[in-house]
N, C-alpha and C positions, 0 to 999 in steps of 0.2 A: 357842478364840479367840473373843472377844466382838466384837460389831459394830464398836465404835470402833477396836479393834485391826486388824480386817480392813480397814476403810476406810482407815486410815493406811497399811497395807501396800500396798493396791492403788494408792493415790495415789502413793506413793513409787516403786513399781515402774514406774508409767507416767511417772515423771519430772516430775510436776506439783507446783507449790507449792500451798499452801492457797489463795492468792489466785487462781491460775489455775483450780483446780477450782471455786472459788466463782463465778468469772466465767462458766464454762461452765454452771453451774446457776442463775445469777441470784441468788446470795446473797453475803454478805460473807465475807472470809477468817476473820473472828471466828466466824461461824456454823460454818464447817468446823472450826475449832479446837475449838469446843464439842462438836461431834459426836465428834471424835477423842479428846477428853478424857473422853468418856462422860457429859458433863453434860446433853446434850440428844439427842433422836432427830429425824431428819428426818421430815417428813410423808410420807404415802403417795405422793404425786405425785413428790416429790423422791427417794424410794427407787426409784421406777420409772426416773427419769432417771439415777440413780447406777448401777443395774443395766445400763442401756443403755450408759452411758459406759464401764463396765468389762467389758462383754460377759459378764455372768454373770446368773443368775436372781436374783430378789428373795429367794428362799429361800436360795440360796447366800450372798448378801450378809448376810442376817440371821443365818443359822446360823454364819457365820464359817468355813465350810470348803466345798470344792468337792464337788459331788455324787459325782464319780468317787471321791473319797477315802472317801466313805461306803459305797462299793460297792453303791449302790442297795439298801439294806436294806429289804426288803419284809416286811410282816407276812403270815404265812401265812393263807390263806383258812380260816375256821373251819367252812365247809360243804363237804361232799363234792359231787361233781358230781350225784349222785342226789338229795341233799337240795335242791340248788339247782333242779334240773329239777322236782321235786315242788312246790316252793314256787311256781314260775312257773305250772305247770299249774293249781294250786289257786286262785291269786289272779288270774290273767289269762285264765281260761277264758271263751270267749264263748258 
């Protein structure tokens, strides 16, 4: 799901019109419409306000899916604990 689809879904789930969401953010309903059509992206400050309004992280908002749905996919650590300890001993020895 892309940002514009996620935004529209969140707004509708909250029961807000484009005009109501725009008023909360200090923008026009036309601006919200442009975001939802995928024609424009909000600036970083507005993304912060949107994530706060919908109680999700900016990453979740931009990725279009909840982090829990991603199952917190972590990249494996390429270093063994011994390699990591050796690196720190070598580079931070006093």
